[in-house]
PyMOL Python script that loads the backbone (N, CA, C, O; Angstrom):
from pymol import cmd

cmd.read_pdbstr("""\
ATOM      1  N   MET A   1      60.679 -11.354   2.232  1.00  0.00           N
ATOM      2  CA  MET A   1      60.446 -10.793   0.922  1.00  0.00           C
ATOM      3  C   MET A   1      59.001 -11.048   0.480  1.00  0.00           C
ATOM      4  O   MET A   1      58.333 -10.144  -0.022  1.00  0.00           O
ATOM      5  N   MET A   2      58.526 -12.277   0.669  1.00  0.00           N
ATOM      6  CA  MET A   2      57.169 -12.635   0.264  1.00  0.00           C
ATOM      7  C   MET A   2      56.138 -11.833   1.048  1.00  0.00           C
ATOM      8  O   MET A   2      55.126 -11.414   0.485  1.00  0.00           O
ATOM      9  N   VAL A   3      56.376 -11.613   2.336  1.00  0.00           N
ATOM     10  CA  VAL A   3      55.456 -10.850   3.161  1.00  0.00           C
ATOM     11  C   VAL A   3      55.370  -9.415   2.653  1.00  0.00           C
ATOM     12  O   VAL A   3      54.285  -8.834   2.640  1.00  0.00           O
ATOM     13  N   ALA A   4      56.463  -8.849   2.246  1.00  0.00           N
ATOM     14  CA  ALA A   4      56.464  -7.477   1.732  1.00  0.00           C
ATOM     15  C   ALA A   4      55.654  -7.385   0.443  1.00  0.00           C
ATOM     16  O   ALA A   4      54.952  -6.396   0.229  1.00  0.00           O
ATOM     17  N   MET A   5      55.738  -8.403  -0.424  1.00  0.00           N
ATOM     18  CA  MET A   5      54.985  -8.402  -1.675  1.00  0.00           C
ATOM     19  C   MET A   5      53.482  -8.528  -1.394  1.00  0.00           C
ATOM     20  O   MET A   5      52.672  -7.828  -2.002  1.00  0.00           O
ATOM     21  N   ILE A   6      53.126  -9.400  -0.495  1.00  0.00           N
ATOM     22  CA  ILE A   6      51.720  -9.586  -0.158  1.00  0.00           C
ATOM     23  C   ILE A   6      51.168  -8.296   0.449  1.00  0.00           C
ATOM     24  O   ILE A   6      50.058  -7.878   0.119  1.00  0.00           O
ATOM     25  N   HIS A   7      51.931  -7.673   1.323  1.00  0.00           N
ATOM     26  CA  HIS A   7      51.493  -6.441   1.962  1.00  0.00           C
ATOM     27  C   HIS A   7      51.336  -5.321   0.937  1.00  0.00           C
ATOM     28  O   HIS A   7      50.421  -4.505   1.047  1.00  0.00           O
ATOM     29  N   ALA A   8      52.206  -5.277  -0.042  1.00  0.00           N
ATOM     30  CA  ALA A   8      52.152  -4.232  -1.060  1.00  0.00           C
ATOM     31  C   ALA A   8      50.952  -4.430  -1.983  1.00  0.00           C
ATOM     32  O   ALA A   8      50.377  -3.449  -2.453  1.00  0.00           O
ATOM     33  N   VAL A   9      50.559  -5.681  -2.253  1.00  0.00           N
ATOM     34  CA  VAL A   9      49.449  -5.971  -3.152  1.00  0.00           C
ATOM     35  C   VAL A   9      48.109  -5.749  -2.451  1.00  0.00           C
ATOM     36  O   VAL A   9      47.146  -5.311  -3.079  1.00  0.00           O
ATOM     37  N   TRP A  10      48.046  -6.041  -1.182  1.00  0.00           N
ATOM     38  CA  TRP A  10      46.802  -5.927  -0.438  1.00  0.00           C
ATOM     39  C   TRP A  10      46.509  -4.459  -0.185  1.00  0.00           C
ATOM     40  O   TRP A  10      47.301  -3.759   0.446  1.00  0.00           O
ATOM     41  N   LYS A  11      45.387  -4.005  -0.671  1.00  0.00           N
ATOM     42  CA  LYS A  11      45.023  -2.601  -0.521  1.00  0.00           C
ATOM     43  C   LYS A  11      43.832  -2.489   0.426  1.00  0.00           C
ATOM     44  O   LYS A  11      42.952  -3.349   0.451  1.00  0.00           O
ATOM     45  N   VAL A  12      43.826  -1.445   1.174  1.00  0.00           N
ATOM     46  CA  VAL A  12      42.723  -1.183   2.079  1.00  0.00           C
ATOM     47  C   VAL A  12      41.760  -0.243   1.366  1.00  0.00           C
ATOM     48  O   VAL A  12      42.128   0.866   0.978  1.00  0.00           O
ATOM     49  N   GLU A  13      40.530  -0.698   1.199  1.00  0.00           N
ATOM     50  CA  GLU A  13      39.525   0.133   0.557  1.00  0.00           C
ATOM     51  C   GLU A  13      38.873   1.029   1.599  1.00  0.00           C
ATOM     52  O   GLU A  13      38.804   0.666   2.773  1.00  0.00           O
ATOM     53  N   PRO A  14      38.403   2.177   1.186  1.00  0.00           N
ATOM     54  CA  PRO A  14      37.724   3.049   2.157  1.00  0.00           C
ATOM     55  C   PRO A  14      36.468   2.377   2.700  1.00  0.00           C
ATOM     56  O   PRO A  14      35.803   1.601   2.013  1.00  0.00           O
ATOM     57  N   GLU A  15      36.174   2.692   3.925  1.00  0.00           N
ATOM     58  CA  GLU A  15      34.998   2.085   4.552  1.00  0.00           C
ATOM     59  C   GLU A  15      33.727   2.569   3.874  1.00  0.00           C
ATOM     60  O   GLU A  15      33.546   3.762   3.629  1.00  0.00           O
ATOM     61  N   THR A  16      32.871   1.635   3.582  1.00  0.00           N
ATOM     62  CA  THR A  16      31.570   1.979   3.017  1.00  0.00           C
ATOM     63  C   THR A  16      30.505   1.559   4.012  1.00  0.00           C
ATOM     64  O   THR A  16      30.636   0.531   4.676  1.00  0.00           O
ATOM     65  N   THR A  17      29.476   2.337   4.112  1.00  0.00           N
ATOM     66  CA  THR A  17      28.402   1.988   5.028  1.00  0.00           C
ATOM     67  C   THR A  17      27.392   1.113   4.301  1.00  0.00           C
ATOM     68  O   THR A  17      26.946   1.425   3.197  1.00  0.00           O
ATOM     69  N   VAL A  18      27.060   0.052   4.930  1.00  0.00           N
ATOM     70  CA  VAL A  18      26.086  -0.883   4.383  1.00  0.00           C
ATOM     71  C   VAL A  18      24.747  -0.568   5.034  1.00  0.00           C
ATOM     72  O   VAL A  18      24.659  -0.489   6.259  1.00  0.00           O
ATOM     73  N   PRO A  19      23.702  -0.387   4.229  1.00  0.00           N
ATOM     74  CA  PRO A  19      22.410  -0.087   4.844  1.00  0.00           C
ATOM     75  C   PRO A  19      21.954  -1.250   5.731  1.00  0.00           C
ATOM     76  O   PRO A  19      22.160  -2.421   5.410  1.00  0.00           O
ATOM     77  N   GLN A  20      21.343  -0.896   6.830  1.00  0.00           N
ATOM     78  CA  GLN A  20      20.883  -1.913   7.772  1.00  0.00           C
ATOM     79  C   GLN A  20      19.746  -2.714   7.148  1.00  0.00           C
ATOM     80  O   GLN A  20      18.830  -2.156   6.543  1.00  0.00           O
ATOM     81  N   GLU A  21      19.823  -4.025   7.306  1.00  0.00           N
ATOM     82  CA  GLU A  21      18.793  -4.900   6.759  1.00  0.00           C
ATOM     83  C   GLU A  21      17.518  -4.807   7.586  1.00  0.00           C
ATOM     84  O   GLU A  21      17.549  -4.528   8.784  1.00  0.00           O
ATOM     85  N   ASN A  22      16.421  -5.045   6.927  1.00  0.00           N
ATOM     86  CA  ASN A  22      15.139  -5.082   7.606  1.00  0.00           C
ATOM     87  C   ASN A  22      14.530  -6.457   7.329  1.00  0.00           C
ATOM     88  O   ASN A  22      13.687  -6.605   6.444  1.00  0.00           O
ATOM     89  N   PRO A  23      14.968  -7.467   8.100  1.00  0.00           N
ATOM     90  CA  PRO A  23      14.488  -8.815   7.822  1.00  0.00           C
ATOM     91  C   PRO A  23      12.986  -8.946   8.056  1.00  0.00           C
ATOM     92  O   PRO A  23      12.460  -8.475   9.065  1.00  0.00           O
ATOM     93  N   LYS A  24      12.324  -9.573   7.136  1.00  0.00           N
ATOM     94  CA  LYS A  24      10.873  -9.704   7.235  1.00  0.00           C
ATOM     95  C   LYS A  24      10.427 -11.157   7.337  1.00  0.00           C
ATOM     96  O   LYS A  24       9.237 -11.423   7.503  1.00  0.00           O
ATOM     97  N   LEU A  25      11.355 -12.094   7.241  1.00  0.00           N
ATOM     98  CA  LEU A  25      10.975 -13.499   7.267  1.00  0.00           C
ATOM     99  C   LEU A  25      10.291 -13.872   8.577  1.00  0.00           C
ATOM    100  O   LEU A  25       9.258 -14.542   8.567  1.00  0.00           O
ATOM    101  N   SER A  26      10.855 -13.448   9.697  1.00  0.00           N
ATOM    102  CA  SER A  26      10.249 -13.814  10.985  1.00  0.00           C
ATOM    103  C   SER A  26       8.850 -13.216  11.108  1.00  0.00           C
ATOM    104  O   SER A  26       7.937 -13.869  11.614  1.00  0.00           O
ATOM    105  N   GLN A  27       8.678 -11.972  10.646  1.00  0.00           N
ATOM    106  CA  GLN A  27       7.363 -11.345  10.687  1.00  0.00           C
ATOM    107  C   GLN A  27       6.376 -12.100   9.796  1.00  0.00           C
ATOM    108  O   GLN A  27       5.221 -12.292  10.173  1.00  0.00           O
ATOM    109  N   GLN A  28       6.824 -12.524   8.627  1.00  0.00           N
ATOM    110  CA  GLN A  28       5.959 -13.281   7.725  1.00  0.00           C
ATOM    111  C   GLN A  28       5.565 -14.617   8.339  1.00  0.00           C
ATOM    112  O   GLN A  28       4.420 -15.052   8.211  1.00  0.00           O
ATOM    113  N   LEU A  29       6.517 -15.269   9.008  1.00  0.00           N
ATOM    114  CA  LEU A  29       6.215 -16.553   9.641  1.00  0.00           C
ATOM    115  C   LEU A  29       5.215 -16.394  10.788  1.00  0.00           C
ATOM    116  O   LEU A  29       4.348 -17.246  10.983  1.00  0.00           O
ATOM    117  N   VAL A  30       5.339 -15.300  11.545  1.00  0.00           N
ATOM    118  CA  VAL A  30       4.391 -15.044  12.638  1.00  0.00           C
ATOM    119  C   VAL A  30       2.994 -14.851  12.068  1.00  0.00           C
ATOM    120  O   VAL A  30       2.031 -15.435  12.564  1.00  0.00           O
ATOM    121  N   TYR A  31       2.880 -14.023  11.017  1.00  0.00           N
ATOM    122  CA  TYR A  31       1.561 -13.787  10.414  1.00  0.00           C
ATOM    123  C   TYR A  31       0.993 -15.059   9.783  1.00  0.00           C
ATOM    124  O   TYR A  31      -0.217 -15.285   9.817  1.00  0.00           O
ATOM    125  N   ARG A  32       1.850 -15.871   9.220  1.00  0.00           N
ATOM    126  CA  ARG A  32       1.364 -17.128   8.627  1.00  0.00           C
ATOM    127  C   ARG A  32       0.838 -18.063   9.707  1.00  0.00           C
ATOM    128  O   ARG A  32      -0.232 -18.656   9.564  1.00  0.00           O
ATOM    129  N   ALA A  33       1.602 -18.187  10.789  1.00  0.00           N
ATOM    130  CA  ALA A  33       1.162 -19.050  11.889  1.00  0.00           C
ATOM    131  C   ALA A  33      -0.140 -18.530  12.491  1.00  0.00           C
ATOM    132  O   ALA A  33      -1.009 -19.317  12.867  1.00  0.00           O
ATOM    133  N   LEU A  34      -0.276 -17.222  12.582  1.00  0.00           N
ATOM    134  CA  LEU A  34      -1.511 -16.635  13.098  1.00  0.00           C
ATOM    135  C   LEU A  34      -2.657 -16.892  12.127  1.00  0.00           C
ATOM    136  O   LEU A  34      -3.755 -17.247  12.554  1.00  0.00           O
ATOM    137  N   GLY A  35      -2.424 -16.720  10.847  1.00  0.00           N
ATOM    138  CA  GLY A  35      -3.457 -16.935   9.838  1.00  0.00           C
ATOM    139  C   GLY A  35      -3.913 -18.377   9.749  1.00  0.00           C
ATOM    140  O   GLY A  35      -5.068 -18.648   9.422  1.00  0.00           O
ATOM    141  N   GLU A  36      -3.008 -19.307  10.038  1.00  0.00           N
ATOM    142  CA  GLU A  36      -3.349 -20.732  10.006  1.00  0.00           C
ATOM    143  C   GLU A  36      -3.809 -21.228  11.374  1.00  0.00           C
ATOM    144  O   GLU A  36      -3.970 -22.431  11.580  1.00  0.00           O
ATOM    145  N   HIS A  37      -4.020 -20.302  12.304  1.00  0.00           N
ATOM    146  CA  HIS A  37      -4.521 -20.604  13.652  1.00  0.00           C
ATOM    147  C   HIS A  37      -3.601 -21.557  14.420  1.00  0.00           C
ATOM    148  O   HIS A  37      -4.061 -22.363  15.228  1.00  0.00           O
ATOM    149  N   CYS A  38      -2.294 -21.449  14.154  1.00  0.00           N
ATOM    150  CA  CYS A  38      -1.323 -22.259  14.895  1.00  0.00           C
ATOM    151  C   CYS A  38      -0.923 -21.575  16.202  1.00  0.00           C
ATOM    152  O   CYS A  38      -0.528 -22.237  17.162  1.00  0.00           O
ATOM    153  N   ILE A  39      -1.029 -20.245  16.229  1.00  0.00           N
ATOM    154  CA  ILE A  39      -0.714 -19.489  17.434  1.00  0.00           C
ATOM    155  C   ILE A  39      -1.819 -18.457  17.667  1.00  0.00           C
ATOM    156  O   ILE A  39      -2.567 -18.107  16.754  1.00  0.00           O
ATOM    157  N   SER A  40      -1.902 -17.987  18.895  1.00  0.00           N
ATOM    158  CA  SER A  40      -2.906 -16.974  19.244  1.00  0.00           C
ATOM    159  C   SER A  40      -2.371 -15.583  18.925  1.00  0.00           C
ATOM    160  O   SER A  40      -1.191 -15.413  18.620  1.00  0.00           O
ATOM    161  N   GLU A  41      -3.262 -14.586  19.002  1.00  0.00           N
ATOM    162  CA  GLU A  41      -2.835 -13.202  18.770  1.00  0.00           C
ATOM    163  C   GLU A  41      -1.838 -12.754  19.827  1.00  0.00           C
ATOM    164  O   GLU A  41      -0.892 -12.028  19.524  1.00  0.00           O
ATOM    165  N   SER A  42      -2.045 -13.182  21.059  1.00  0.00           N
ATOM    166  CA  SER A  42      -1.113 -12.768  22.116  1.00  0.00           C
ATOM    167  C   SER A  42       0.274 -13.366  21.883  1.00  0.00           C
ATOM    168  O   SER A  42       1.281 -12.702  22.132  1.00  0.00           O
ATOM    169  N   LYS A  43       0.338 -14.603  21.413  1.00  0.00           N
ATOM    170  CA  LYS A  43       1.627 -15.221  21.112  1.00  0.00           C
ATOM    171  C   LYS A  43       2.265 -14.552  19.905  1.00  0.00           C
ATOM    172  O   LYS A  43       3.481 -14.364  19.869  1.00  0.00           O
ATOM    173  N   ALA A  44       1.446 -14.188  18.906  1.00  0.00           N
ATOM    174  CA  ALA A  44       1.963 -13.511  17.718  1.00  0.00           C
ATOM    175  C   ALA A  44       2.542 -12.146  18.080  1.00  0.00           C
ATOM    176  O   ALA A  44       3.502 -11.704  17.449  1.00  0.00           O
ATOM    177  N   ALA A  45       1.990 -11.481  19.062  1.00  0.00           N
ATOM    178  CA  ALA A  45       2.531 -10.202  19.519  1.00  0.00           C
ATOM    179  C   ALA A  45       3.770 -10.406  20.373  1.00  0.00           C
ATOM    180  O   ALA A  45       4.691  -9.590  20.344  1.00  0.00           O
ATOM    181  N   GLU A  46       3.794 -11.488  21.129  1.00  0.00           N
ATOM    182  CA  GLU A  46       4.913 -11.760  22.028  1.00  0.00           C
ATOM    183  C   GLU A  46       6.188 -12.117  21.265  1.00  0.00           C
ATOM    184  O   GLU A  46       7.276 -11.704  21.667  1.00  0.00           O
ATOM    185  N   LEU A  47       6.076 -12.865  20.187  1.00  0.00           N
ATOM    186  CA  LEU A  47       7.266 -13.338  19.464  1.00  0.00           C
ATOM    187  C   LEU A  47       8.153 -12.198  18.955  1.00  0.00           C
ATOM    188  O   LEU A  47       9.363 -12.250  19.173  1.00  0.00           O
ATOM    189  N   PRO A  48       7.616 -11.175  18.291  1.00  0.00           N
ATOM    190  CA  PRO A  48       8.491 -10.069  17.895  1.00  0.00           C
ATOM    191  C   PRO A  48       8.703  -9.030  18.998  1.00  0.00           C
ATOM    192  O   PRO A  48       9.444  -8.067  18.800  1.00  0.00           O
ATOM    193  N   GLY A  49       8.062  -9.211  20.154  1.00  0.00           N
ATOM    194  CA  GLY A  49       8.243  -8.299  21.271  1.00  0.00           C
ATOM    195  C   GLY A  49       7.433  -7.021  21.153  1.00  0.00           C
ATOM    196  O   GLY A  49       7.866  -5.963  21.608  1.00  0.00           O
ATOM    197  N   ILE A  50       6.258  -7.115  20.543  1.00  0.00           N
ATOM    198  CA  ILE A  50       5.382  -5.961  20.362  1.00  0.00           C
ATOM    199  C   ILE A  50       4.273  -6.035  21.409  1.00  0.00           C
ATOM    200  O   ILE A  50       3.737  -7.115  21.659  1.00  0.00           O
ATOM    201  N   PRO A  51       3.918  -4.904  22.025  1.00  0.00           N
ATOM    202  CA  PRO A  51       2.772  -4.919  22.945  1.00  0.00           C
ATOM    203  C   PRO A  51       1.499  -5.361  22.207  1.00  0.00           C
ATOM    204  O   PRO A  51       1.326  -5.074  21.023  1.00  0.00           O
ATOM    205  N   MET A  52       0.639  -6.042  22.905  1.00  0.00           N
ATOM    206  CA  MET A  52      -0.570  -6.615  22.304  1.00  0.00           C
ATOM    207  C   MET A  52      -1.415  -5.566  21.580  1.00  0.00           C
ATOM    208  O   MET A  52      -1.867  -5.808  20.461  1.00  0.00           O
ATOM    209  N   MET A  53      -1.631  -4.416  22.195  1.00  0.00           N
ATOM    210  CA  MET A  53      -2.465  -3.382  21.570  1.00  0.00           C
ATOM    211  C   MET A  53      -1.801  -2.823  20.312  1.00  0.00           C
ATOM    212  O   MET A  53      -2.489  -2.534  19.333  1.00  0.00           O
ATOM    213  N   SER A  54      -0.487  -2.669  20.322  1.00  0.00           N
ATOM    214  CA  SER A  54       0.216  -2.185  19.128  1.00  0.00           C
ATOM    215  C   SER A  54       0.092  -3.199  18.003  1.00  0.00           C
ATOM    216  O   SER A  54      -0.116  -2.826  16.849  1.00  0.00           O
ATOM    217  N   PHE A  55       0.219  -4.473  18.333  1.00  0.00           N
ATOM    218  CA  PHE A  55       0.083  -5.531  17.335  1.00  0.00           C
ATOM    219  C   PHE A  55      -1.330  -5.544  16.758  1.00  0.00           C
ATOM    220  O   PHE A  55      -1.516  -5.690  15.550  1.00  0.00           O
ATOM    221  N   TYR A  56      -2.312  -5.392  17.626  1.00  0.00           N
ATOM    222  CA  TYR A  56      -3.708  -5.380  17.195  1.00  0.00           C
ATOM    223  C   TYR A  56      -3.972  -4.196  16.263  1.00  0.00           C
ATOM    224  O   TYR A  56      -4.604  -4.355  15.218  1.00  0.00           O
ATOM    225  N   LYS A  57      -3.487  -3.010  16.640  1.00  0.00           N
ATOM    226  CA  LYS A  57      -3.674  -1.825  15.804  1.00  0.00           C
ATOM    227  C   LYS A  57      -2.959  -1.977  14.466  1.00  0.00           C
ATOM    228  O   LYS A  57      -3.486  -1.575  13.429  1.00  0.00           O
ATOM    229  N   GLN A  58      -1.774  -2.549  14.489  1.00  0.00           N
ATOM    230  CA  GLN A  58      -1.017  -2.777  13.257  1.00  0.00           C
ATOM    231  C   GLN A  58      -1.791  -3.709  12.321  1.00  0.00           C
ATOM    232  O   GLN A  58      -1.835  -3.482  11.112  1.00  0.00           O
ATOM    233  N   ARG A  59      -2.389  -4.739  12.871  1.00  0.00           N
ATOM    234  CA  ARG A  59      -3.176  -5.665  12.042  1.00  0.00           C
ATOM    235  C   ARG A  59      -4.415  -4.979  11.492  1.00  0.00           C
ATOM    236  O   ARG A  59      -4.810  -5.241  10.356  1.00  0.00           O
ATOM    237  N   GLN A  60      -5.035  -4.107  12.275  1.00  0.00           N
ATOM    238  CA  GLN A  60      -6.222  -3.393  11.804  1.00  0.00           C
ATOM    239  C   GLN A  60      -5.870  -2.466  10.648  1.00  0.00           C
ATOM    240  O   GLN A  60      -6.638  -2.344   9.694  1.00  0.00           O
ATOM    241  N   LEU A  61      -4.718  -1.814  10.728  1.00  0.00           N
ATOM    242  CA  LEU A  61      -4.290  -0.928   9.648  1.00  0.00           C
ATOM    243  C   LEU A  61      -3.984  -1.711   8.381  1.00  0.00           C
ATOM    244  O   LEU A  61      -4.288  -1.254   7.279  1.00  0.00           O
ATOM    245  N   GLU A  62      -3.385  -2.887   8.530  1.00  0.00           N
ATOM    246  CA  GLU A  62      -3.061  -3.703   7.357  1.00  0.00           C
ATOM    247  C   GLU A  62      -4.318  -4.210   6.676  1.00  0.00           C
ATOM    248  O   GLU A  62      -4.384  -4.243   5.447  1.00  0.00           O
ATOM    249  N   THR A  63      -5.312  -4.605   7.449  1.00  0.00           N
ATOM    250  CA  THR A  63      -6.540  -5.107   6.830  1.00  0.00           C
ATOM    251  C   THR A  63      -7.320  -3.967   6.181  1.00  0.00           C
ATOM    252  O   THR A  63      -7.992  -4.177   5.172  1.00  0.00           O
ATOM    253  N   ALA A  64      -7.238  -2.761   6.748  1.00  0.00           N
ATOM    254  CA  ALA A  64      -7.917  -1.610   6.136  1.00  0.00           C
ATOM    255  C   ALA A  64      -7.242  -1.229   4.818  1.00  0.00           C
ATOM    256  O   ALA A  64      -7.913  -0.822   3.870  1.00  0.00           O
ATOM    257  N   ASP A  65      -5.921  -1.361   4.760  1.00  0.00           N
ATOM    258  CA  ASP A  65      -5.186  -1.063   3.524  1.00  0.00           C
ATOM    259  C   ASP A  65      -5.466  -2.096   2.448  1.00  0.00           C
ATOM    260  O   ASP A  65      -5.472  -1.767   1.262  1.00  0.00           O
ATOM    261  N   ASP A  66      -5.697  -3.343   2.843  1.00  0.00           N
ATOM    262  CA  ASP A  66      -5.914  -4.418   1.883  1.00  0.00           C
ATOM    263  C   ASP A  66      -7.343  -4.455   1.343  1.00  0.00           C
ATOM    264  O   ASP A  66      -7.566  -4.966   0.245  1.00  0.00           O
ATOM    265  N   ALA A  67      -8.298  -3.934   2.076  1.00  0.00           N
ATOM    266  CA  ALA A  67      -9.704  -4.051   1.713  1.00  0.00           C
ATOM    267  C   ALA A  67     -10.052  -3.499   0.328  1.00  0.00           C
ATOM    268  O   ALA A  67     -10.752  -4.192  -0.410  1.00  0.00           O
ATOM    269  N   PRO A  68      -9.611  -2.296  -0.078  1.00  0.00           N
ATOM    270  CA  PRO A  68     -10.007  -1.771  -1.384  1.00  0.00           C
ATOM    271  C   PRO A  68      -9.485  -2.592  -2.565  1.00  0.00           C
ATOM    272  O   PRO A  68     -10.034  -2.508  -3.664  1.00  0.00           O
ATOM    273  N   HIS A  69      -8.454  -3.366  -2.354  1.00  0.00           N
ATOM    274  CA  HIS A  69      -7.855  -4.140  -3.443  1.00  0.00           C
ATOM    275  C   HIS A  69      -8.580  -5.428  -3.739  1.00  0.00           C
ATOM    276  O   HIS A  69      -8.280  -6.094  -4.730  1.00  0.00           O
ATOM    277  N   GLN A  70      -9.515  -5.789  -2.909  1.00  0.00           N
ATOM    278  CA  GLN A  70     -10.179  -7.094  -3.086  1.00  0.00           C
ATOM    279  C   GLN A  70     -11.363  -6.997  -3.980  1.00  0.00           C
ATOM    280  O   GLN A  70     -12.030  -8.000  -4.232  1.00  0.00           O
TER     281      GLN A  70
END
""", "prot")
cmd.dss("prot")
cmd.show_as("cartoon", "prot")
cmd.util.cbc("prot")
cmd.orient("prot")
């Protein structure tokens, strides 16, 4: 009897899609370690699994975007 009551009360909600997270903490830690000269550029590219040239180009774009704000 108790199982039937619990089953009747428990409702199944329709599935909702949860947007995929885009964690940035690891990326921030890599850039911080690079900025504090704790790791090299090659190690900073290796940790997130980015090719060295892509990492270098990405950093160049970020510094170009930041320049007018200073």
